[in-house]
KEKE-3310 file (N, C-alpha, C; in steps of 0.2 Angstrom, whole numbers, plus 5000, padded with zeros to 4 digits):
npx = (5004:5003:5010:5013:5005:5004:5011:5025:5020:5007:4995:4997:5002:4999:5001:5011:5015:5004:4992:4982:4975:4960:4955:4945:4943:4944:4933:4923:4924:4914:4915:4906:4906:4901:4900:4904:4910:4924:4937:4950:4952:4948:4955:4965:4957:4952:4964:4967:4959:4963:4976:4976:4980:4972:4964:4951:4940:4927:4924:4912:4907:4897:4893:4888:4886:4898:4908:4921:4932:4933:4927:4937:4947:4942:4940:4953:4956:4947:4948:4949:4939:4923:4910:4905:4896:4891:4880:4866:4859:4849:4856:4867:4862:4854:4863:4871:4861:4859:4872:4874:4864:4869:4879:4889:4896:4902:4905:4902:4906:4907:4914:4918:4921:4932:4938:4948:4954:4965:4981:4980:4967:4957:4961:4962:4949:4942:4948:4945:4931:4930:4936:4927:4913:4900:4898:4893:4896:4910:4921:4933:4946:4949:4956:4957:4961:4970:4968:4981:4984:4989:4990:4977:4971:4969:4956:4948:4938:4923:4916:4901:4886:4869:4860:4870:4874:4863:4859:4871:4878:4891:4902:4909:4915:4908:4916:4926:4922:4914:4903:4892:4884:4871:4867:4865:4855:4844:4843:4834:4836:4844:4837:4831:4829:4838:4853:4864:4865:4864:4873:4872:4858:4860:4869:4862:4850:4856:4860:4848:4842:4851:4856:4866:4876:4880:4890:4908:4922:4938:4955:4963:4966:4956:4951:4951:4945:4942:4946:4943:4943:4928:4921:4908:4904:4908:4898:4888:4880:4870:4863:4859:4850:4840:4836:4831:4821:4805:4802:4796:4801:4791:4789:4800:4810:4818:4829:4832:4836:4847:4856:4859:4865:4876:4882:4885:4888:4898:4907:4912:4916:4925:4935:4940:4944:4955:4963:4966:4973:4983:4989:4994:5004:5013:5013:5014:5002:4993:4984:4972:4970:4967:4955:4947:4946:4940:4928:4923:4921:4911:4901:4899:4895:4883:4875:4875:4868:4855:4851:4851:4841:4830:4829:4827:4814:4806:4807:4799)
npy = (4994:5011:5024:5037:5051:5065:5080:5090:5101:5102:5101:5111:5123:5137:5136:5146:5147:5142:5142:5156:5164:5164:5152:5151:5141:5130:5118:5125:5120:5118:5117:5112:5115:5109:5114:5113:5118:5114:5118:5112:5105:5111:5121:5113:5106:5116:5120:5109:5110:5123:5121:5113:5117:5120:5129:5135:5136:5136:5140:5136:5138:5133:5136:5131:5140:5140:5140:5138:5143:5140:5150:5160:5153:5151:5165:5168:5164:5171:5179:5170:5162:5159:5161:5162:5158:5160:5154:5149:5133:5120:5108:5097:5092:5103:5113:5108:5109:5123:5127:5121:5127:5139:5137:5139:5132:5120:5107:5098:5096:5088:5092:5087:5096:5091:5082:5078:5083:5074:5078:5083:5079:5086:5088:5075:5070:5079:5076:5063:5064:5072:5064:5055:5058:5054:5051:5056:5056:5055:5044:5039:5029:5030:5036:5032:5042:5048:5059:5065:5065:5054:5039:5027:5017:5011:5012:5003:5008:5002:4997:5006:4999:4998:4990:4983:4994:4998:4986:4982:4992:5005:5007:5016:5033:5049:5059:5057:5060:5067:5077:5081:5097:5096:5084:5086:5096:5087:5081:5078:5086:5087:5077:5085:5079:5069:5066:5059:5050:5056:5056:5043:5044:5054:5047:5036:5041:5048:5036:5031:5041:5044:5032:5017:5018:5030:5033:5033:5025:5028:5024:5031:5038:5050:5057:5059:5052:5056:5048:5049:5050:5053:5058:5062:5051:5041:5038:5034:5022:5020:5032:5032:5021:5028:5037:5030:5024:5015:5011:5000:4986:4975:4964:4967:4979:4993:4997:4985:4978:4986:4984:4970:4970:4978:4970:4957:4958:4968:4962:4950:4956:4966:4958:4951:4961:4966:4955:4954:4966:4964:4954:4961:4969:4959:4947:4950:4952:4958:4974:4971:4958:4960:4968:4958:4948:4956:4958:4945:4943:4952:4946:4934:4939:4944:4933:4928:4939:4938:4926:4930:4940:4932:4924:4934:4938:4927:4926:4936)
npz = (5000:4996:5005:5006:5003:5004:4999:5004:5016:5012:5019:5029:5025:5015:4998:4989:4976:4969:4956:4955:4947:4938:4926:4913:4904:4911:4919:4931:4948:4962:4979:4993:5010:5025:5042:5059:5074:5072:5074:5075:5064:5052:5045:5038:5030:5022:5016:5009:4998:4993:4989:4978:4966:4955:4943:4944:4955:4967:4984:4997:5012:5025:5041:5057:5067:5075:5090:5094:5089:5076:5066:5066:5059:5047:5043:5041:5028:5020:5009:4999:4999:4992:4997:5014:5029:5046:5056:5067:5062:5055:5056:5048:5036:5033:5031:5020:5010:5010:5006:4993:4986:4983:4974:4959:4950:4937:4941:4955:4973:4989:5005:5021:5036:5043:5035:5021:5004:4993:4985:4968:4966:4960:4947:4943:4944:4935:4923:4921:4919:4908:4898:4897:4892:4893:4906:4922:4935:4946:4955:4967:4975:4993:5008:5026:5039:5054:5068:5068:5055:5050:5040:5042:5035:5018:5007:4994:4981:4973:4957:4953:4959:4960:4967:4975:4982:4989:4997:5003:5007:5009:4995:4990:4993:4999:5001:4992:4979:4964:4955:4941:4938:4933:4938:4952:4951:4948:4960:4975:4986:5002:5016:5030:5042:5043:5051:5050:5039:5027:5017:5012:5007:4997:4987:4984:4979:4968:4961:4957:4950:4940:4935:4934:4924:4923:4932:4935:4940:4946:4948:4956:4973:4980:4991:5009:5024:5040:5055:5072:5090:5099:5088:5077:5069:5076:5086:5078:5075:5085:5084:5071:5072:5079:5070:5060:5067:5070:5058:5045:5035:5027:5040:5047:5056:5050:5059:5064:5053:5049:5061:5060:5047:5049:5059:5053:5039:5040:5049:5041:5029:5033:5039:5028:5020:5027:5027:5014:5012:5020:5012:5001:5007:5013:5005:4992:4984:4970:4966:4959:4963:4976:4975:4970:4980:4990:4984:4984:4998:5000:4993:5001:5013:5009:5007:5020:5026:5020:5026:5040:5040:5036:5048:5058:5053:5055:5069:5074)
capx = (5000:5006:5010:5015:5001:5004:5017:5027:5016:5000:4990:4999:5004:4996:5006:5011:5016:4998:4989:4976:4971:4955:4955:4938:4943:4943:4927:4923:4923:4911:4915:4902:4909:4897:4905:4902:4915:4930:4943:4956:4954:4945:4961:4968:4952:4952:4971:4967:4956:4967:4983:4975:4983:4967:4963:4944:4936:4924:4923:4906:4907:4891:4895:4882:4887:4903:4910:4927:4938:4932:4926:4944:4951:4938:4942:4960:4956:4941:4948:4950:4933:4918:4905:4904:4891:4891:4874:4863:4855:4845:4860:4872:4858:4852:4869:4872:4856:4861:4878:4873:4859:4873:4885:4889:4901:4900:4906:4901:4909:4906:4920:4917:4927:4937:4941:4953:4955:4972:4984:4978:4961:4952:4963:4961:4942:4940:4951:4940:4924:4931:4938:4921:4908:4894:4898:4891:4898:4916:4923:4939:4948:4949:4960:4956:4967:4968:4969:4987:4985:4992:4985:4975:4969:4967:4950:4947:4931:4921:4912:4895:4881:4864:4858:4875:4874:4856:4859:4877:4882:4896:4908:4912:4914:4906:4922:4930:4917:4912:4897:4890:4879:4864:4865:4862:4848:4839:4843:4828:4838:4845:4832:4833:4829:4844:4859:4870:4865:4863:4877:4868:4853:4862:4872:4856:4846:4860:4860:4841:4840:4856:4858:4873:4880:4882:4896:4914:4927:4945:4959:4966:4963:4954:4950:4953:4940:4946:4943:4946:4939:4922:4919:4901:4904:4909:4892:4883:4876:4865:4860:4856:4844:4835:4834:4826:4815:4802:4799:4797:4800:4787:4788:4806:4811:4825:4834:4834:4840:4854:4860:4861:4869:4883:4886:4887:4891:4904:4912:4915:4919:4931:4940:4943:4948:4961:4967:4968:4978:4989:4992:4998:5010:5017:5013:5014:4996:4991:4978:4967:4968:4964:4948:4943:4945:4935:4921:4921:4919:4904:4896:4898:4891:4876:4871:4874:4863:4849:4850:4850:4834:4825:4829:4824:4807:4803:4807:4795)
capy = (5000:5017:5027:5044:5054:5072:5083:5095:5107:5102:5102:5115:5130:5139:5136:5153:5146:5140:5147:5159:5167:5159:5151:5149:5136:5124:5118:5127:5115:5121:5113:5114:5112:5111:5114:5115:5117:5110:5122:5108:5102:5115:5124:5108:5104:5122:5120:5103:5113:5129:5118:5108:5119:5119:5136:5137:5133:5141:5136:5138:5135:5134:5135:5131:5145:5138:5144:5135:5146:5139:5156:5163:5149:5153:5172:5168:5163:5174:5182:5164:5158:5162:5162:5158:5161:5156:5155:5143:5130:5114:5103:5096:5092:5110:5117:5106:5112:5130:5128:5119:5132:5145:5135:5142:5128:5115:5101:5099:5091:5090:5090:5089:5101:5087:5078:5082:5080:5072:5081:5082:5076:5089:5087:5068:5070:5082:5073:5057:5066:5075:5059:5050:5063:5051:5050:5062:5056:5051:5043:5035:5026:5035:5034:5033:5045:5049:5066:5067:5065:5047:5034:5021:5012:5013:5009:5003:5009:4997:5000:5007:4995:5001:4985:4982:4999:4997:4981:4980:4998:5009:5004:5023:5038:5055:5063:5055:5059:5073:5076:5087:5101:5093:5078:5089:5099:5082:5078:5081:5090:5082:5077:5089:5075:5065:5069:5054:5046:5060:5054:5037:5047:5057:5043:5031:5045:5049:5030:5030:5046:5044:5026:5015:5019:5037:5033:5031:5024:5029:5020:5036:5040:5057:5060:5055:5052:5056:5045:5051:5049:5057:5061:5061:5044:5036:5037:5033:5016:5022:5038:5029:5017:5032:5040:5025:5022:5009:5010:4993:4983:4969:4963:4968:4986:4996:4997:4978:4976:4989:4981:4964:4971:4980:4965:4951:4960:4971:4957:4946:4960:4969:4953:4949:4966:4966:4949:4956:4972:4961:4951:4966:4971:4954:4942:4952:4952:4964:4977:4967:4952:4963:4969:4951:4946:4960:4956:4938:4944:4955:4940:4929:4943:4945:4927:4928:4944:4935:4921:4934:4943:4926:4922:4939:4939:4922:4927:4942)
capz = (5000:4996:5012:5005:4998:5005:4998:5009:5018:5008:5024:5034:5023:5008:4992:4986:4969:4967:4951:4958:4941:4936:4919:4912:4900:4915:4922:4938:4953:4968:4985:4999:5016:5031:5048:5066:5080:5069:5074:5075:5057:5046:5041:5034:5025:5017:5012:5004:4992:4990:4987:4973:4960:4950:4942:4943:4960:4972:4991:5000:5019:5029:5048:5061:5073:5079:5096:5097:5085:5069:5062:5065:5054:5040:5041:5039:5021:5018:5002:4994:5000:4988:5002:5020:5034:5052:5060:5069:5057:5058:5056:5043:5030:5031:5029:5014:5006:5009:5002:4986:4983:4981:4969:4952:4946:4933:4944:4963:4978:4996:5009:5028:5038:5046:5030:5016:4997:4991:4980:4961:4966:4956:4940:4941:4943:4929:4917:4920:4916:4901:4894:4897:4892:4894:4913:4926:4942:4946:4962:4967:4982:4998:5014:5033:5042:5061:5070:5066:5047:5048:5037:5045:5030:5011:5005:4987:4978:4968:4952:4956:4957:4964:4972:4979:4987:4993:5002:5006:5010:5005:4992:4988:4998:4996:5001:4986:4973:4961:4950:4936:4941:4931:4943:4958:4949:4949:4967:4979:4992:5008:5021:5036:5048:5043:5054:5050:5033:5021:5011:5009:5003:4991:4983:4982:4974:4962:4957:4955:4945:4934:4932:4935:4918:4924:4937:4933:4945:4944:4953:4961:4979:4979:4997:5015:5029:5046:5061:5079:5096:5100:5082:5075:5066:5082:5089:5072:5075:5090:5081:5065:5074:5081:5064:5056:5071:5070:5051:5044:5028:5029:5047:5050:5056:5047:5064:5065:5047:5050:5066:5057:5041:5052:5062:5049:5033:5042:5051:5036:5024:5035:5040:5022:5017:5031:5025:5007:5012:5022:5007:4997:5011:5015:5001:4985:4980:4966:4968:4956:4967:4982:4974:4969:4987:4993:4981:4986:5004:5000:4991:5006:5017:5006:5009:5027:5028:5019:5032:5046:5039:5037:5055:5061:5051:5059:5076:5077)
cpx = (5004:5005:5011:5010:5001:5011:5019:5022:5009:4994:4991:5000:5001:5002:5006:5012:5009:4995:4982:4972:4966:4956:4949:4937:4943:4936:4927:4920:4920:4911:4911:4905:4905:4901:4901:4907:4921:4936:4950:4958:4952:4950:4964:4963:4952:4959:4971:4963:4960:4973:4982:4978:4979:4964:4956:4940:4932:4923:4917:4906:4901:4892:4889:4882:4892:4906:4917:4933:4938:4931:4933:4948:4948:4940:4949:4961:4950:4942:4949:4943:4927:4912:4906:4899:4892:4885:4871:4859:4852:4849:4864:4868:4856:4857:4871:4867:4857:4867:4877:4868:4863:4879:4884:4893:4898:4900:4905:4905:4907:4911:4918:4923:4932:4940:4945:4952:4963:4974:4982:4971:4956:4954:4961:4953:4940:4942:4947:4934:4925:4933:4932:4915:4901:4893:4897:4894:4905:4918:4929:4940:4948:4953:4956:4962:4965:4969:4976:4989:4989:4987:4984:4974:4968:4961:4949:4939:4930:4917:4905:4889:4875:4862:4864:4875:4868:4857:4865:4881:4887:4901:4911:4911:4912:4911:4927:4926:4915:4907:4895:4884:4872:4862:4862:4856:4843:4838:4837:4830:4839:4839:4834:4833:4834:4850:4865:4870:4863:4867:4874:4862:4855:4865:4866:4852:4850:4860:4853:4840:4844:4857:4865:4878:4883:4888:4902:4919:4934:4949:4963:4963:4962:4953:4952:4948:4944:4942:4947:4941:4934:4919:4911:4900:4904:4903:4886:4878:4869:4860:4856:4849:4838:4832:4829:4820:4812:4799:4801:4797:4797:4786:4795:4808:4818:4830:4836:4839:4847:4858:4863:4866:4876:4886:4889:4891:4898:4909:4916:4919:4926:4937:4944:4947:4955:4966:4970:4974:4984:4993:4996:5004:5015:5018:5013:5008:4996:4985:4972:4965:4965:4956:4944:4941:4940:4928:4919:4918:4912:4899:4894:4894:4884:4872:4870:4868:4856:4847:4848:4843:4829:4824:4825:4816:4803:4803:4802:4788)
cpy = (5006:5021:5034:5047:5062:5075:5088:5101:5107:5104:5108:5122:5131:5139:5142:5152:5143:5145:5150:5163:5162:5159:5148:5143:5129:5124:5120:5122:5119:5115:5116:5111:5114:5110:5116:5113:5112:5114:5118:5106:5106:5118:5119:5106:5110:5122:5114:5105:5118:5126:5113:5110:5118:5126:5139:5134:5138:5136:5140:5135:5138:5132:5136:5135:5142:5143:5142:5138:5144:5145:5159:5159:5151:5160:5172:5167:5166:5177:5176:5160:5162:5165:5158:5162:5157:5158:5148:5140:5124:5108:5102:5096:5099:5114:5115:5109:5119:5131:5126:5124:5138:5143:5137:5138:5123:5108:5102:5094:5093:5087:5092:5093:5098:5082:5082:5079:5079:5077:5079:5079:5079:5088:5080:5067:5073:5079:5066:5059:5069:5070:5054:5055:5060:5049:5056:5062:5052:5050:5039:5032:5032:5032:5035:5036:5047:5057:5069:5067:5058:5043:5028:5015:5015:5009:5009:5004:5003:5000:5000:5002:4996:4996:4983:4988:4999:4992:4979:4986:5001:5005:5010:5028:5045:5060:5062:5055:5066:5072:5082:5091:5098:5087:5081:5093:5094:5079:5082:5086:5085:5083:5080:5084:5070:5068:5065:5051:5050:5059:5048:5039:5050:5052:5038:5035:5046:5042:5029:5034:5045:5038:5024:5017:5026:5038:5030:5030:5025:5026:5025:5037:5047:5060:5056:5057:5052:5053:5047:5050:5055:5061:5059:5053:5039:5034:5035:5028:5018:5027:5036:5025:5022:5036:5036:5023:5015:5008:5003:4991:4976:4969:4965:4976:4987:4995:4989:4976:4980:4986:4974:4965:4973:4974:4959:4953:4964:4967:4953:4951:4963:4964:4952:4954:4967:4961:4951:4961:4969:4957:4955:4968:4965:4948:4944:4952:4958:4967:4974:4961:4954:4964:4963:4948:4949:4959:4950:4939:4947:4950:4936:4933:4944:4939:4926:4933:4941:4930:4925:4937:4938:4924:4927:4939:4933:4922:4932:4939)
cpz = (5000:5002:5011:5000:4999:5003:5003:5010:5015:5013:5029:5032:5016:5003:4988:4979:4966:4962:4954:4952:4938:4928:4917:4907:4904:4918:4929:4943:4960:4973:4990:5005:5022:5037:5054:5071:5077:5069:5073:5068:5051:5042:5036:5028:5019:5013:5007:4998:4989:4987:4981:4966:4954:4949:4942:4949:4964:4979:4994:5007:5023:5036:5052:5067:5078:5085:5098:5093:5078:5064:5061:5060:5047:5038:5039:5031:5017:5011:4997:4995:4996:4993:5008:5025:5040:5056:5062:5063:5060:5057:5049:5036:5028:5028:5022:5008:5004:5005:4994:4982:4980:4976:4962:4947:4941:4936:4952:4967:4985:5001:5016:5031:5043:5041:5025:5009:4997:4986:4973:4961:4961:4948:4938:4940:4936:4923:4916:4917:4909:4896:4893:4897:4893:4902:4917:4933:4943:4953:4961:4974:4987:5004:5021:5036:5050:5062:5069:5059:5045:5045:5041:5041:5023:5009:4997:4986:4974:4963:4954:4954:4962:4969:4977:4985:4992:4999:5006:5009:5006:5002:4988:4993:4995:4996:4996:4980:4971:4956:4946:4940:4939:4936:4949:4957:4950:4956:4971:4985:4998:5013:5027:5042:5048:5045:5053:5043:5027:5015:5008:5005:4997:4986:4980:4977:4967:4957:4954:4949:4939:4931:4933:4930:4919:4928:4933:4939:4942:4950:4958:4967:4979:4986:5003:5020:5036:5052:5067:5084:5097:5094:5081:5073:5071:5085:5084:5073:5079:5087:5075:5066:5076:5075:5060:5061:5071:5063:5049:5036:5029:5037:5051:5050:5053:5052:5065:5059:5047:5055:5063:5051:5044:5055:5058:5043:5035:5045:5045:5031:5027:5036:5033:5019:5021:5028:5018:5007:5015:5017:5002:5001:5011:5010:4994:4981:4976:4969:4965:4961:4974:4981:4973:4976:4991:4991:4983:4994:5005:4998:4997:5011:5015:5008:5016:5029:5026:5024:5038:5045:5039:5044:5059:5060:5055:5066:5079:5078)
residu = (MET:LYS:THR:HIS:PHE:PHE:THR:ASN:ASN:PHE:LEU:THR:LYS:LEU:ASN:LYS:LYS:ARG:ILE:TYR:LYS:ILE:LYS:ASN:ASN:TYR:PRO:LYS:ILE:SER:ILE:VAL:MET:PRO:SER:TYR:ASN:GLN:ALA:LYS:PHE:ILE:GLU:LYS:SER:ILE:LEU:SER:ILE:LEU:ASN:GLN:ASP:TYR:PRO:ASN:THR:GLU:ILE:ILE:ILE:ILE:ASP:GLY:GLY:SER:ILE:ASP:GLY:THR:VAL:ASP:LYS:ILE:LYS:LYS:TYR:HIS:ASP:LYS:ILE:THR:LEU:TRP:VAL:SER:LYS:LYS:ASP:LYS:GLY:GLN:SER:ASP:ALA:LEU:ASN:GLU:GLY:PHE:LYS:ASN:CYS:THR:GLY:ASP:ILE:TYR:GLY:TRP:LEU:ASN:SER:ASP:ASP:ILE:TYR:LEU:PRO:ASN:ALA:PHE:LYS:ASN:ALA:VAL:SER:ALA:LEU:GLU:LYS:ASN:PRO:ASN:LYS:LYS:ILE:VAL:PHE:GLY:ASP:TRP:LEU:PHE:ILE:ASN:ASP:GLN:ASP:LYS:ILE:ILE:ASP:TYR:ARG:HIS:ALA:PHE:ASN:PHE:ASN:LEU:ASN:HIS:PHE:LYS:TYR:GLU:GLY:PHE:HIS:LEU:SER:ALA:GLN:SER:MET:PHE:TRP:HIS:ARG:SER:VAL:HIS:ASN:ARG:PHE:SER:LYS:PHE:GLN:ILE:ASN:LEU:ASN:ASN:THR:MET:ASP:TYR:GLN:MET:ILE:LEU:GLU:PHE:GLY:ILE:ASN:GLU:GLY:GLU:HIS:SER:PHE:ILE:ARG:ILE:THR:ASN:ALA:LEU:GLY:ALA:PHE:ARG:ARG:TYR:LYS:ASN:GLN:LYS:THR:GLU:LYS:MET:THR:LYS:ASP:ILE:LEU:LYS:GLU:HIS:GLY:ASN:LYS:LYS:VAL:GLY:GLU:VAL:THR:LEU:ALA:GLN:ILE:TYR:GLN:GLY:MET:ARG:GLY:ILE:THR:GLY:LEU:VAL:THR:GLU:THR:SER:LEU:LEU:ASP:ALA:GLN:GLU:GLY:ILE:ARG:PHE:ARG:GLY:TYR:THR:GLU:THR:GLU:THR:ARG:ARG:ALA:SER:THR:ARG:ALA:ARG:ARG:ARG:ALA:ARG:HIS:LEU:LEU:ALA:LEU:LEU:LEU:TRP:GLN:MET:THR:ASN:SER:LEU)
# end
């Protein structure tokens, strides 16, 4: 696994040699960044956009009224941020809707204020879309990093499959994904009551509206998702169950389905992924062999999930 992704000072210092003069022959990329009390990380998120060395971007930051110094970090780059506001809102979904409403770009992206883009992410994404004009959504691999920017894991994306996504969960990351403005124009907006699963809603709706053929996967890692103690994602399971409540599919609640899917699918898939990654490091497996191993793991997990749902249904 490649371990060096960040060039010197990419996340710590603004690159003075970066091209700041807008070149209109480049598609404009609009990045929306929802934020709330992320003073520790937001500057790195902003720098990961500004240091892309891409000559036509706009940054829109919608902050929910932070009181921890986040606003001071934003103000530091105010002349390079197209729009920013800091006021109380109804949560992350509300902030995303407000941000995308103000976008004027040709290509959109969403970056959380504790996550980052990797060097050359914009150029790689735009290149893929320009070479494949029939595609509307591009996504790539992604990293897990800790609060010290150290790489925890490398995650391989898979070609988009709607049923795969619906029933087996994420095989791509919103933080490593870009899409045409027309795709977002057909999106119904983020549901305000979703505080944890708005990315699932967005990608699922993209798949339904645009079709699998509109997605293109590239082998570059485009973004990094940060994992650290007390983050929102750490408490996600309990909160997601509250979000789904007692809604049912047949006689089984969504909460029960989610618990079962995380327990069995997660265990089998993650174990096999770890085995495959270990194979790359110590046994010389190729990336293709890793992807195949991961796919086999997901297939096994799908069969186990079907068994679990059958048992759950018959136990009610």
